[in-house]
C-alpha positions in Angstrom: -63.7 11.0 -15.7 -62.3 7.7 -17.0 -64.6 4.7 -16.5 -63.7 1.1 -16.3 -65.7 -1.0 -18.7 -66.6 -4.7 -18.2 -67.5 -7.6 -20.4 -70.6 -9.7 -19.7 -68.4 -12.3 -18.0 -66.9 -9.7 -15.7 -70.3 -8.3 -14.6 -70.6 -10.9 -11.7 -67.7 -9.2 -9.8 -67.9 -6.8 -6.9 -65.6 -4.5 -8.8 -68.2 -4.2 -11.6 -70.9 -3.4 -9.1 -68.8 -0.7 -7.5 -68.0 0.9 -10.9 -71.7 0.6 -12.0 -72.9 2.2 -8.8 -70.4 5.1 -9.2 -71.5 5.6 -12.8 -75.2 5.5 -11.8 -74.7 8.1 -9.1 -72.5 10.2 -11.3 -75.1 10.2 -14.0 -77.9 11.1 -11.5 -75.8 14.0 -10.2 -75.0 15.2 -13.7 -78.7 15.0 -14.6 -79.6 16.9 -11.4 -81.7 14.0 -10.2 -79.7 12.5 -7.4 -81.5 10.9 -4.5 -80.1 9.4 -1.3 -81.6 6.0 -2.2 -79.3 5.9 -5.3 -76.3 5.2 -3.0 -77.8 1.7 -2.6 -78.4 1.1 -6.3 -78.2 -2.6 -7.1 -76.6 -3.2 -3.7 -78.0 -6.7 -3.3 -76.2 -8.1 -6.4 -72.7 -8.7 -4.9 -74.3 -10.3 -1.8 -76.5 -12.6 -4.0 -73.5 -13.5 -6.0 -71.8 -14.8 -2.8 -74.9 -16.9 -2.1 -75.9 -18.2 -5.6 -72.6 -17.8 -7.6 -74.8 -17.7 -10.7 -74.9 -14.3 -12.4 -77.9 -15.2 -14.6 -79.9 -16.1 -11.6 -78.9 -13.0 -9.7 -79.7 -10.8 -12.7 -83.1 -12.4 -13.2 -83.9 -12.0 -9.5 -82.7 -8.4 -9.4 -84.7 -7.4 -12.5 -87.9 -8.9 -11.2 -87.5 -7.2 -7.8 -86.3 -3.7 -8.7 -88.6 -0.9 -9.9 -86.0 0.5 -12.3 -86.2 -2.5 -14.6 -89.0 -3.2 -17.2 -89.1 -6.8 -16.0 -90.4 -5.6 -12.6 -94.0 -7.0 -12.6 -95.7 -4.1 -10.8 -95.4 -1.7 -13.7 -97.5 1.0 -12.0 -94.7 1.3 -9.5 -91.9 1.5 -12.0 -89.3 4.1 -11.2 -89.0 5.6 -14.6 -86.4 8.2 -13.7 -84.0 5.6 -12.2 -84.7 3.4 -15.2 -83.6 6.2 -17.6 -80.6 7.0 -15.4 -79.6 3.3 -15.5 -79.9 3.2 -19.3 -77.8 6.4 -19.5 -75.0 5.1 -17.3 -74.8 1.6 -18.7 -72.5 2.7 -21.6 -70.0 3.9 -19.0 -69.4 0.5 -17.5 -70.8 -2.2 -19.9 -69.0 -2.9 -23.1 -72.0 -4.6 -24.6 -74.2 -1.5 -23.9 -72.9 1.3 -26.0 -76.2 3.2 -26.3 -77.2 6.1 -24.2 -80.7 6.4 -22.7 -82.3 8.1 -25.7 -81.0 5.5 -28.1 -81.9 2.7 -25.8 -85.5 4.0 -25.6 -85.6 4.7 -29.3 -84.4 1.1 -30.0 -86.9 -0.4 -27.6 -89.8 1.6 -29.2 -88.8 0.9 -32.8 -87.9 -2.7 -32.5 -89.5 -4.3 -29.5 -92.8 -2.6 -28.9 -95.0 -5.4 -30.2 -93.1 -8.3 -28.6 -91.7 -7.0 -25.4 -95.0 -6.1 -23.8 -97.4 -8.9 -24.5 -99.4 -8.5 -21.3 -101.1 -5.3 -20.4 -99.7 -3.5 -23.5 -102.1 -0.5 -23.1 -101.0 0.2 -19.5 -97.3 -0.3 -20.1 -97.5 1.8 -23.3 -99.1 4.6 -21.3 -96.2 4.4 -18.8 -93.6 4.4 -21.6 -95.2 7.5 -23.0 -93.8 9.4 -19.9 -90.2 8.5 -20.7 -89.7 11.3 -23.2 -90.8 13.8 -20.5 -88.2 12.3 -18.2 -85.5 12.5 -20.8 -86.3 16.2 -21.1 -86.3 16.6 -17.3 -82.9 15.0 -17.0 -81.6 17.3 -19.8 -80.8 14.3 -22.0 -82.9 15.7 -24.9 -84.7 18.9 -25.8 -88.4 19.4 -26.6 -87.8 19.1 -30.4 -86.2 15.7 -29.9 -89.0 14.8 -27.5 -91.6 15.5 -30.2 -89.6 13.3 -32.6 -89.6 10.4 -30.1 -93.3 10.8 -29.5 -94.1 10.6 -33.2 -92.0 7.5 -33.6 -93.6 6.0 -30.5 -97.2 6.8 -31.6 -96.7 5.5 -35.2 -95.3 2.2 -33.8 -98.1 1.8 -31.3 -100.7 2.3 -34.1 -98.7 0.0 -36.5 -98.4 -2.8 -34.0 -102.1 -3.0 -33.0 
């Protein structure tokens, strides 16, 4: 399938949301993890754009209110599977997001571990430790790659304490 990719400036359009929603659902189906609720993925964004007309404001609001983003404050309720699917499908529609879910996670663990999670680092780190299992479940990596990710993650957690 051929995907339409968008620049950061174009992401405030309904057309972008439509393509991103298609990519998200396609990726969920491909990973054998599709759920009915995924039909409504990010559905509030085009409507909020009509009201606020400020993509940064919509993006900030969206990320703070949706469980599939690490900015969602109630981290115990994070939807890690949807988070990984979102990371995986981003490269299909976003020009500035060329990484797949595995590389996005690896980049986050290697580079941002000590600064991204200032509050509640132990709790959030324990949640992030579940992501390699989800990557295996979604058939995005195998068990050997999971072990490599775990070793990178644990070495960075110890190094950053």
